[in-house]
C-alpha positions as CSV (number, residue, x, y, z in Angstrom):
1,X,-36.8,16.8,4.7
2,X,-33.3,16.0,3.4
3,X,-30.3,17.5,4.9
4,X,-27.3,19.1,3.1
5,X,-25.3,15.8,3.2
6,X,-28.1,14.0,1.5
7,X,-28.6,16.9,-1.0
8,X,-24.9,16.8,-1.9
9,X,-25.1,13.0,-2.3
10,X,-28.0,13.6,-4.8
11,X,-25.6,15.7,-6.8
12,X,-23.1,12.9,-7.1
13,X,-20.7,13.6,-4.2
14,X,-20.2,11.4,-1.2
15,X,-19.3,13.0,2.2
16,X,-16.9,10.9,4.2
17,X,-15.8,11.6,7.8
18,X,-12.2,12.3,8.4
19,X,-12.1,11.1,12.0
20,X,-12.3,8.0,14.1
21,X,-12.2,7.3,17.8
22,X,-13.4,4.6,20.2
23,X,-15.6,7.2,21.9
24,X,-17.3,8.0,18.6
25,X,-17.9,4.3,18.0
26,X,-19.1,3.5,21.5
27,X,-21.3,6.5,22.0
28,X,-23.3,5.8,18.8
29,X,-21.9,9.0,17.3
30,X,-20.7,7.4,14.1
31,X,-24.0,5.6,13.7
32,X,-25.8,9.0,13.9
33,X,-23.5,10.4,11.3
34,X,-24.2,7.5,8.9
35,X,-28.0,8.0,9.5
36,X,-27.4,11.7,8.5
37,X,-25.8,10.6,5.2
38,X,-22.1,10.2,5.9
39,X,-21.0,7.4,3.6
40,X,-17.4,6.6,4.7
41,X,-14.6,7.1,7.2
42,X,-10.9,8.0,6.8
43,X,-8.2,7.8,9.3
44,X,-4.5,8.7,9.5
45,X,-1.7,8.6,12.1
46,X,-2.6,12.2,13.3
47,X,-6.2,11.2,14.0
48,X,-5.2,8.1,15.9
49,X,-2.6,10.0,17.9
50,X,-5.2,12.5,19.1
51,X,-7.9,9.9,19.8
52,X,-5.7,7.6,21.8
53,X,-3.8,10.3,23.6
54,X,-7.0,12.0,25.0
55,X,-9.3,9.0,25.2
56,X,-9.6,6.8,28.3
57,X,-11.7,4.4,26.2
58,X,-8.5,2.7,25.0
59,X,-7.0,2.2,28.4
60,X,-8.5,-1.2,29.2
61,X,-7.3,-2.8,26.0
62,X,-3.9,-1.1,26.4
63,X,-3.6,-2.6,29.9
64,X,-4.5,-6.1,28.8
65,X,-2.0,-6.0,25.9
66,X,0.7,-4.4,28.1
67,X,0.3,-7.2,30.7
68,X,0.5,-9.7,27.8
69,X,3.9,-8.3,27.0
70,X,3.0,-6.5,23.7
71,X,5.2,-3.7,22.3
72,X,3.9,-0.2,21.8
73,X,3.6,-0.9,18.0
74,X,1.7,-4.1,18.6
75,X,-0.6,-2.3,21.0
76,X,-1.2,0.5,18.5
77,X,-2.1,-1.9,15.7
78,X,-4.5,-3.9,17.9
79,X,-6.3,-0.7,18.9
80,X,-6.5,0.6,15.3
81,X,-7.6,-2.7,13.8
82,X,-10.4,-3.0,16.4
83,X,-11.6,0.5,15.6
84,X,-11.4,0.1,11.9
85,X,-13.1,-3.2,12.0
86,X,-16.0,-1.9,14.0
87,X,-16.4,1.1,11.8
88,X,-16.4,-1.1,8.7
89,X,-19.1,-3.3,10.2
90,X,-21.1,-0.2,11.0
91,X,-20.7,1.1,7.4
92,X,-21.3,-2.3,5.8
93,X,-25.0,-1.5,5.1
94,X,-23.9,1.6,3.2
95,X,-21.5,-0.6,1.2
96,X,-24.2,-3.1,0.4
97,X,-26.9,-0.5,-0.5
98,X,-24.5,1.3,-2.8
99,X,-23.3,-1.9,-4.4
100,X,-19.8,-1.3,-3.2
101,X,-19.5,2.3,-4.2
102,X,-19.3,3.7,-0.7
103,X,-19.3,2.5,2.9
104,X,-15.5,2.3,3.1
105,X,-13.2,2.8,6.1
106,X,-9.5,3.6,5.4
107,X,-6.5,2.6,7.3
108,X,-3.0,3.9,6.6
109,X,0.2,1.8,6.3
110,X,3.0,3.0,8.7
111,X,4.4,6.4,7.6
112,X,7.9,4.9,7.9
113,X,7.1,2.8,4.8
114,X,6.4,5.8,2.5
115,X,9.6,5.2,0.6
116,X,9.5,1.4,0.8
117,X,7.6,-0.4,-1.9
118,X,8.0,-3.9,-0.7
119,X,7.2,-2.9,2.9
120,X,4.1,-1.1,1.8
121,X,2.9,-4.1,-0.2
122,X,3.5,-6.5,2.6
123,X,1.8,-4.4,5.2
124,X,-1.1,-3.5,2.9
125,X,-1.7,-7.2,2.3
126,X,-1.4,-8.1,6.0
127,X,-3.8,-5.4,7.2
128,X,-6.4,-6.0,4.5
129,X,-6.5,-9.7,5.0
130,X,-6.5,-9.5,8.8
131,X,-9.5,-7.2,8.7
132,X,-11.2,-9.5,6.1
133,X,-13.9,-7.0,5.2
134,X,-14.6,-5.9,1.6
135,X,-15.2,-2.3,2.7
136,X,-11.8,-1.6,4.0
137,X,-9.3,0.6,2.0
138,X,-5.6,0.6,2.6
139,X,-4.1,4.1,2.4
140,X,-0.9,4.3,0.4
141,X,1.0,7.6,-0.1
142,X,1.6,9.0,-3.6
143,X,5.4,8.7,-3.4
144,X,7.7,7.2,-6.0
145,X,7.7,4.0,-3.9
146,X,4.0,4.1,-3.4
147,X,3.1,4.0,-7.1
148,X,4.2,0.4,-7.8
149,X,2.7,-0.7,-4.5
150,X,-0.7,0.7,-5.6
151,X,-0.6,-1.3,-8.8
152,X,0.4,-4.5,-6.9
153,X,-2.3,-4.1,-4.3
154,X,-5.1,-3.3,-6.7
155,X,-3.9,-6.2,-8.8
156,X,-4.5,-8.5,-5.9
157,X,-8.0,-7.1,-5.3
158,X,-7.1,-4.9,-2.3
159,X,-8.9,-1.6,-2.1
160,X,-6.6,1.4,-2.1
161,X,-7.0,5.0,-0.9
162,X,-4.1,6.8,-2.5
163,X,-3.2,9.6,-0.1
164,X,-1.0,12.8,-0.1
165,X,-1.6,13.8,-3.7
166,X,-0.9,17.5,-4.2
167,X,-0.3,17.9,-8.0
168,X,-2.0,17.1,-11.2
169,X,1.0,15.4,-12.7
170,X,1.3,13.1,-9.7
171,X,-2.5,12.5,-9.9
172,X,-2.1,11.4,-13.5
173,X,0.6,8.9,-12.4
174,X,-1.8,7.6,-9.7
175,X,-4.4,7.0,-12.3
176,X,-1.9,5.1,-14.4
177,X,-1.0,3.0,-11.3
178,X,-4.6,2.2,-10.7
179,X,-5.3,1.2,-14.4
180,X,-2.2,-1.0,-14.3
181,X,-3.5,-2.6,-11.2
182,X,-6.8,-3.2,-12.9
183,X,-5.0,-4.9,-15.8
184,X,-3.3,-7.2,-13.4
185,X,-6.4,-7.9,-11.5
186,X,-8.3,-8.7,-14.7
187,X,-5.8,-11.6,-15.3
188,X,-6.9,-13.3,-12.1
189,X,-10.4,-13.8,-13.5
190,X,-12.1,-12.1,-10.6
191,X,-14.7,-9.4,-11.3
192,X,-13.1,-6.0,-11.7
193,X,-16.1,-4.5,-9.8
194,X,-14.8,-6.2,-6.6
195,X,-11.9,-3.8,-6.2
196,X,-12.2,-0.1,-5.5
197,X,-9.9,2.9,-5.2
198,X,-10.0,6.7,-4.5
199,X,-7.3,9.2,-5.1
200,X,-7.0,11.7,-2.2
201,X,-6.1,15.1,-3.5
202,X,-5.1,17.3,-0.5
203,X,-6.5,20.8,-0.9
204,X,-6.2,23.4,1.9
205,X,-2.5,22.8,2.5
206,X,-1.8,24.0,-1.1
207,X,-3.3,27.4,-0.2
208,X,-1.4,27.5,3.1
209,X,2.0,27.2,1.5
210,X,1.2,29.2,-1.6
211,X,-0.3,32.0,0.4
212,X,2.8,32.2,2.6
213,X,4.9,32.5,-0.5
214,X,2.6,35.2,-1.9
215,X,2.6,37.1,1.4
216,X,6.4,37.3,1.3
217,X,6.2,38.9,-2.1
218,X,3.4,41.2,-1.1
219,X,5.4,42.5,1.9
220,X,8.2,43.4,-0.5
221,X,5.8,45.6,-2.5
222,X,4.2,43.3,-5.0
223,X,0.7,44.4,-3.9
224,X,-0.9,43.2,-7.2
225,X,-0.4,39.6,-6.1
226,X,-3.3,40.0,-3.5
227,X,-5.7,38.7,-6.1
228,X,-4.0,35.3,-6.1
229,X,-4.3,34.6,-2.4
230,X,-6.5,31.6,-1.7
231,X,-6.8,30.6,-5.4
232,X,-4.2,27.8,-5.8
233,X,-5.9,25.0,-4.0
234,X,-9.3,25.1,-5.6
235,X,-7.8,25.8,-9.0
236,X,-5.6,22.7,-8.7
237,X,-8.5,20.5,-7.6
238,X,-10.6,21.8,-10.5
239,X,-7.9,20.9,-13.0
240,X,-7.5,17.5,-11.4
241,X,-11.2,16.9,-11.8
242,X,-10.9,17.7,-15.5
243,X,-8.2,15.1,-15.7
244,X,-10.5,12.6,-13.9
245,X,-13.2,13.2,-16.5
246,X,-10.7,13.0,-19.4
247,X,-9.6,9.5,-18.3
248,X,-12.6,7.9,-16.7
249,X,-15.2,9.3,-19.1
250,X,-12.9,8.9,-22.1
251,X,-11.8,6.1,-24.5
252,X,-9.0,4.9,-22.3
253,X,-11.3,3.6,-19.6
254,X,-13.9,2.1,-22.0
255,X,-12.4,-1.5,-22.0
256,X,-12.2,-1.4,-18.2
257,X,-15.7,-0.2,-17.8
258,X,-16.9,-2.9,-20.2
259,X,-15.5,-5.4,-17.8
260,X,-17.2,-3.8,-14.8
261,X,-14.4,-1.8,-13.4
262,X,-15.1,1.2,-11.2
263,X,-13.6,4.6,-11.8
264,X,-11.0,5.7,-9.3
265,X,-13.0,8.6,-7.8
266,X,-11.3,11.8,-6.9
267,X,-11.4,12.4,-3.1
268,X,-10.9,15.9,-1.7
269,X,-8.9,15.7,1.5
270,X,-7.5,18.3,3.9
271,X,-10.7,20.3,3.4
272,X,-10.8,22.1,6.8
273,X,-10.1,25.8,6.3
274,X,-6.8,26.7,7.8
275,X,-7.0,30.5,7.2
276,X,-9.8,32.1,9.3
277,X,-10.1,34.8,6.6
278,X,-11.6,32.2,4.3
279,X,-15.1,30.7,4.6
280,X,-15.2,27.6,6.8
281,X,-16.8,25.6,4.0
282,X,-14.5,26.9,1.2
283,X,-13.0,23.6,0.3
284,X,-16.4,21.8,0.2
285,X,-18.6,24.5,-1.4
286,X,-16.3,24.9,-4.4
287,X,-15.6,21.2,-5.1
288,X,-19.0,19.5,-5.5
289,X,-19.1,17.3,-8.5
290,X,-20.3,14.0,-9.9
291,X,-18.3,10.9,-8.9
292,X,-16.3,12.7,-6.2
293,X,-15.8,12.3,-2.4
294,X,-15.1,15.0,0.1
295,X,-13.7,13.7,3.5
296,X,-14.3,16.3,6.2
297,X,-13.3,16.7,9.8
298,X,-15.9,17.2,12.5
299,X,-16.0,21.1,12.5
300,X,-16.2,21.3,8.8
301,X,-18.9,18.7,8.6
302,X,-21.1,20.7,11.0
303,X,-20.4,23.9,9.1
304,X,-21.5,22.2,5.9
305,X,-24.6,20.9,7.5
306,X,-25.4,24.4,8.8
307,X,-24.7,26.6,5.8
308,X,-22.9,24.7,3.1
309,X,-23.6,25.3,-0.6
310,X,-25.7,22.7,-2.4
311,X,-24.8,23.0,-6.1
312,X,-22.7,21.5,-8.8
313,X,-19.7,23.8,-8.5
314,X,-16.5,22.0,-9.4
315,X,-16.8,22.6,-13.2
316,X,-17.7,26.3,-12.7
317,X,-15.1,28.6,-14.2
318,X,-12.7,25.9,-15.2
319,X,-10.8,28.3,-17.4
320,X,-10.3,30.5,-14.4
321,X,-8.5,27.6,-12.7
322,X,-5.9,27.4,-15.4
323,X,-5.5,31.2,-15.4
324,X,-4.8,31.3,-11.7
325,X,-2.1,28.6,-11.9
326,X,-0.5,30.5,-14.9
327,X,-0.6,33.8,-13.0
328,X,1.1,32.2,-10.0
329,X,3.9,31.2,-12.3
330,X,4.2,34.2,-14.5
331,X,3.5,37.0,-12.0
332,X,4.7,35.5,-8.7
333,X,7.3,33.0,-9.9
334,X,5.5,30.2,-8.0
335,X,5.6,26.8,-9.6
336,X,2.6,24.8,-8.3
337,X,4.4,21.5,-8.9
338,X,7.3,22.7,-6.7
339,X,4.8,23.6,-4.1
340,X,3.3,20.1,-4.4
341,X,6.7,18.4,-4.0
342,X,7.4,20.3,-0.8
343,X,4.0,19.5,0.6
344,X,4.4,15.8,-0.2
345,X,7.7,15.7,1.8
346,X,6.1,17.7,4.6
347,X,3.1,15.5,4.7
348,X,5.1,12.3,4.9
349,X,7.2,13.9,7.7
350,X,4.1,15.1,9.6
351,X,2.4,11.7,9.6
352,X,5.7,10.1,10.7
353,X,6.0,12.6,13.5
354,X,2.4,12.0,14.6
355,X,3.0,8.3,14.5
356,X,6.1,8.6,16.7
357,X,4.1,10.7,19.2
358,X,1.3,8.1,19.1
359,X,3.8,5.3,20.0
360,X,5.3,7.4,22.7
361,X,1.8,7.9,24.3
362,X,1.2,4.2,24.1
363,X,4.6,3.4,25.5
364,X,4.0,5.6,28.5
365,X,0.7,3.9,29.2
366,X,2.2,0.5,28.6
367,X,4.8,1.1,31.3
368,X,2.2,2.6,33.6
369,X,-0.1,-0.5,33.3
370,X,2.6,-3.1,33.3
371,X,5.8,-1.8,35.1
372,X,7.3,-5.3,34.9
373,X,7.3,-5.0,31.1
374,X,9.4,-1.8,31.2
375,X,12.2,-3.4,29.2
376,X,9.9,-5.1,26.6
């Protein structure tokens, strides 16, 4: 009997796992998830910070590297590259079986490079070539500096997971960057099918911020705005999917498709439910569609497996999505693109903060394991 992950796969959506740790790799936990149908893995600085801070599985490698005189950043990178490489090897059969459609593992460039185009390109190249695996994706944020980096990396055949997308206008620009990258890659003479990309549209955070703005207005007596609570995120994602279809199923993509290029699939990220008043599978149940990915954290994955919806839902009530965004603007004075801009800035800052905490944890262990290297 097929499980819900496999049933959702049959509807055209891949479920990826938004989590990685050495314990997960060493215990066989990730292998079990792959056997259940999980088709990819994503990581970010927050995930690594939590994994390394609480996991003793990293201590032996940290000790060796500390004694060798490595810095906290060098230690972090060695730990992360080992985990990403092992996860990619574990998922390689999925990559092969799907002919390169799935089976990817994503690794983020340093958050401090979010506004540094040249630095992002350099680090993306270095990480991708060091890992030397076709099923690794380099995560690049959808900032002004990130957009040209996306085109350059794709143009060199480096898979890119574009992260921290919160608005449809920025999503359109990400698509443009991907297509420009394909144009450049096509000039190299290499098959377009050998490079892949996903566009990670962050969902739940949109509701978190929009709902807080609505609550402020409701507390001031605008009770009629109750109906808009919890509507912004799914509406934004549904509109983004319509844009995906317009481009990748339309005339603009025809010449690329003829040369074997893959669409840049929409990936729904930040899909754990932050508000306990909402269903715990809210951002999965409502966003199931063909040629999409949903990357889910552990608790959300288990909730989906237990009671998630299995149906094509993303194109249901598309008109209602536009109505919700319009009502936010007209009735509540909330511009969704302004919300998205704030969320992008907060997202970059949050990842930078998590990365700083991660390096602090590693530095503490580095000194503990190699006191003589205290001043390194």
